[in-house]
N, C-alpha and C positions, 0 to 999 in steps of 0.2 A: 504493500500499499504505499501511495505517496505520502512523503512527510511534509506536511502543511507547512511548518516552520521554515522550512528550507526551499520551498516553492517560492519562484521568482514571481513578482507582481506581473499580472497582464498588462501589456501595454495596449490600451483600448483607442481606437480610432474616435475622434471628439464627435462624431455623429452617434456613436454608439454609447458614449460616456452617460448621458442622461439616463439611458435605460439601466446602465450598471448601477447609478445612483438609486434608481427605483428598486433594483434588486436589493441594494443594501438595506432599504426601508422594509423590504419584504422579510430579510434576514432578521431585522430588528422586532419585527411582528413576531416571528417565531420565538426570539428571546423573551418578549414580552410575555407571550402565552405561557413559556415555561417558568418564567417568574412568578406569574400570577397564580400558578397551579402550585408552585413550590411554597407560596406565601399563603396558600389556603384562601385565596380570594374567591368569592361566589362566583361559579362557573357563568352564571347569567350575566355577570358584570363583564367578564371577559368577553364573552360573546357579543355583547353589546358593541365592544370595540372592534372585534374582528368583522362584524357586520359592517360597521361603519367603514373600516379600511377596505373592505371588499368594495363596496359601493362607491367610495371615493377615490381609490386608488388602484387597486388590482384589476378591478374589472375592465376599466379603461386601458391598463397596462397590457393585459392579455389581448385586447381588441387591436390595438396598436401593433404588437408583434405579429398577429395573425394576418392582419391587412397589409403591413408594410415590410416586415422584417422577414418572415418565412418565405414569402415568394421570391426573394432573392436566391434561394436555393430551389431545386427541382420540388414540384409538389409530391412526388413520390419519394422523396428522399427519407431515409429511415430516421434521421435525426428530427426533421419536420414532423413525421408522423408521431414520433414519440412525444415531442413537445406539445402537438395539439391533443394527444390523449392524456397527457398530464394535465393540461389547462381543463379539459373536461372533468377529469377526476377532481380537481381542485375547485372548479365551479360547483360541482355537486357537494362537496364536503361544506363550502362556505354557505350554501342555500338550502341544505336538506335539514328539514325539522324531524326527520325519522330517527336517528341515532341519538343516544343520550348526549348531552352537551360536551361532556367531559370527553367522551370516545371522539367527537369531532374536532374538539380542540386539539386532541393529542395527535391525530391523525393530520390536521392541518398544519401543525408545527413541524412534524417529521417530514410530510411530502413536499411542503413549501421549501423547505432547506434543501432536500435533495434536487427538486426541480431546479432551483436557483443556481445551484452548484452545477448541475448538466449544462444549463444555458450559458453560464459564464466560462466554464472551463472547456466546453466542448463545441456547442452550437454557436456560440457568438464567434468564437475563434475561427470556425469554418466560414461563418457569413463574412467577417472581415476580411478573409482570404479571396473571396469570390466577388464580393460586391464591387463594382466600379466606382469612380468618383462621383458620377452623376446620381447613381442610386443613393451615395452616403450622403450628398447634398441634399437631396429631396427628404431623406430621413430626417437630417437636421432641421430642415425648414419646416416640415410638418409637425414634429415633435415640440417645436417652440410654441405652437398655437394650441397645444393642449393645455386645458385649465389646471391651474394649481390648486391645491386643496389646503384648508385650514388644519391646525392640530387638534387633538384630542384633549379635553380637559381633564378626564379622570384618569390620572396616571397611577393606576392601581399596582403598577409594577414596581413603583418606588416603595421602599419600605415605610418612609415617613408620611405617605400619603393615604394610608389605609383610613 
């Protein structure tokens, strides 16, 4: 297994950097879920945050990737198929009322981290190799028009804010 501490940082094209920053926020979401569960925060309180994060951040991120990033590779590409499948699974986890909240939160936390790691370490590297300057410039231009959202007030993940 790759040693994370010795792994060199990935040099990301400027057109993909905003998406990588959004991935960082997704990793923070997973950390916040873990913290909330560790601090025995009421799962419904954590779920309110994950619902908000889904509606205000992640849903539009997935749509952007599917509409503008993935088509850079061939539609039948196995990495694109995997990413779309993972998006579908995560969509169901974020929006499904069927499983107990604690189960969904744990699955979201685990699967979101794995998905982001796949996109950052594998998929985006391939896209960065294949995309031409015109495609990258278009990505940069379109992404700048995406709305930015506010922050969440209930910082349940911070020990002092219970």
